[in-house]
N, C-alpha and C positions, 0 to 999 in steps of 0.2 A: 503765850498760846493757849487757848482754852477749846477742850473738844468741845463737838457739837454733837447731835446725837442722830443714829439711826432708827426707824420706825419702820416694823416690817407690816404691812398692812395687807389684812384679806379682803379679798374683793369676792363678789358673788360668782357663782358658777354657772350662774345662766340668768333668772331672775333677778334683775337690777332691784327690785324692793327688799331683798336680804342684806346690802349693803347698811352696816352700824351708822347711828348718830358719830357717835366715836371715829368711826373709819372717814367718813367726810370729813370731818372739823379737822382730822390731823394732816390728809391731803391738802383741805385748804392750806393751813397754814406753814408748811412745808417751805422750805425755798425751792427746792424742786423735788419730783419723784421720779423713781428710776422704773421704767416700764420694760416689760417684755416683748409688746408691740403698739408701741406709740398710736398705731390706727384704730386698734381695739380699745387701746384704754381713752381714746377722744369720745366713743360712745357713752362710756359712764361719765367722763368730766362734764359730758353736755347735759347731759340728762340730770346730775345734779350741781351745774352751776358752777364749777370746781375750775379757776383758770390759774393754778400753779404751773409752770413749764413742768413740761414733759420731757425727758433723755431715755435714749434707748439703752438698756440694758438686760442684755441675753444670752442662752450658752455660748455666743459664737464669737463676743467680745468682751464678756463681762473678766477674763484673764487679763486681756492687756489693758482695761480700764479700772482695774481695781486698785492698782498704785497711787492713780489722780483722784479717785475717788475719794480712797483715804487720807489723804493729804487734803483734801476740801473741809473732809468730818473733824481733821486736827484743828484746822483753823477755824472750828467754828460754827459749820453750816449743819443743819438740818434737813436731812433727805429721809424721804420714805421710798421704800420700794415694795410694787406690786408686780402680779403677776398676771397673764391675760384671765385667768381665772382661778379663786382659791387663794390658798396661804403660799406664799411664795416658800422657797424651800422645800415644799412637799413636792415632790417631783416636776419641779420648777424650779428655774434660777432663785438664789436667794442664801442658800447654804456658805459660798467663799466668801459674800460680804459679811454675813454675819461673823464666820469666823474670822475675818480679818480684824472685824472691829472688836470681835474679844481681846486679840493676840494685843490690838495696840489701846486698849482699856477706853475704847469707846462707846459710850451707853446704847444699850440695842432694847427697843420696845416694843412685843408684839401687841397689834390691834386684831385680837381673836374673830373668826368669823367662818366665811362657808370655807369647809374642803369635801371635795364629791364623795370620799370612800366613808364617811359617818354617816350620812342617810341611806346607800347603798348596804352597809354593816345590820343597819336599825332595820332596815324593810327588809332584811333576808330571815328574819326569826331565827337565825343562829343562834348559839352560847357565843357570848362576848364579854365572859370576865375574863378571857385572854384571846386574843388574836395579833395575828401577824402581817403587815402590809408590806407588800414589795413592791411598789408602784409600777412602772411599765415591765414587761418581761423583756429579757435579752432578745435584740431582733432574729438575730441565725446563731452565733457561736453561745454555744452555753445555753439554748431555750429547752430541750431538753432536760436536761441536768437541772434545771434549776424547776420546771415541773414536777419533777420528782421528788426533791425538794420538798416542794409545797406539799404532794399528795402524800409526804410521811410526817407532818406537823400534826401532832396531838390535838393542836387547837386551830381556830376558825382563821382564815385565811383570805386575801383580800388584795387584788390586784385589776389592775388600767389595762387597757386593751382595744387595739382600734378597731372600726368594723370592718376593715378587708383580712384581719386576721383573724376575728371573734370566732367564725365556724371553725379553721383549722386548730385553734386552741382547744375548744371541745371537745372534738375527735382525738387529740392527741390526750388531752383527759381521760377519755374513755379508754384510748388502747394502753394508754401506760396503770393502769387500774383504778380509775376514780368509783367504779363499781355503782354500788346503791347510794351511795351517799349523795347528798341533793346540793345541787349548784343556784347559787341567786345570782340572774343578770338584770342590771340598770341600765338605761341607757337616757340620754337629755333630762338629768336629775334637774330638777326646779323650774324646766322649762313646758311649754306646751304640752308637748308629745310624750313629756315623762312615763317611761313604763317599767314593772321589773317583773320578770317572769322568774319563777320557780320550780325544781323538778331535777330530773336526774340527767346525765349528761344526754341520753338517748331522745330524752323527750325533745331538749334545748337543741340538740342537733335538727330531729326531725321540723321543730317549729323555724328554725333558721335557716335550713334548707327551703321552707316553701316561702319564707318574706326575709329577704337581703338586709342585713343588719344594717341600720342606718343610726349617724350619732355619735357621741361619745360614750362608751361601756365603761362599767366596774362590773367584777364578777365576782364572787363569794363563795367561797368554797367550805364545807363541813371537812371538820379536821376529823383524824383517823377515833379520835374518844367521843363523838358523836353520840355514840348507844349509851353509854354510861353519862352524859351530861344530860340527854333525856329522861333517863330512867331518875337521876338524881332530885330534875324539876317535878316530878312528878308527884 
């Protein structure tokens, strides 16, 4: 029995032109592609003429599908995993299968590409020699505790937020002590209506109170050491 291989393939976060040549070739040569939502993935596949069979693998079925997928890989299957957008495993399915492959000595190769929080970090203009990525915040329980932990971080913090929670999160950051620290909010990265706004919590609250948040958001928060970092860069 010879082990197959798992490819974790990054796909565009919005603009389909951000797909790499290597990613396209990998998806074409795989025996099957495990996708978070096959309907979304078909748009990408049709654009690049990829005809590899698509199979559904998402947070609601990955636990009970894991054993069967590992058995296929052990028998020599070459599989690729993609998420709806960006890099599998980064706030998307991918971690569980990668870990299971490592535990079973099945080779894992990553085809790098887009990840939404990297462009948002770069566009913020904040210090990036150190940063903390928090993914999505807890929906209810533990949300305030997480915000307090983020506000206490000495380095830049980046996280994802949904449009219907963005304003509440900005208000919470203000109430919990964001003070004069700058916050950068990016939406619809790489897409037609891409936008980044930098300002204080008050300024951003004012903006989004007048303009209803739409799209997918990445929020970047200056760390507590921002004054020292700014002085060191001068």
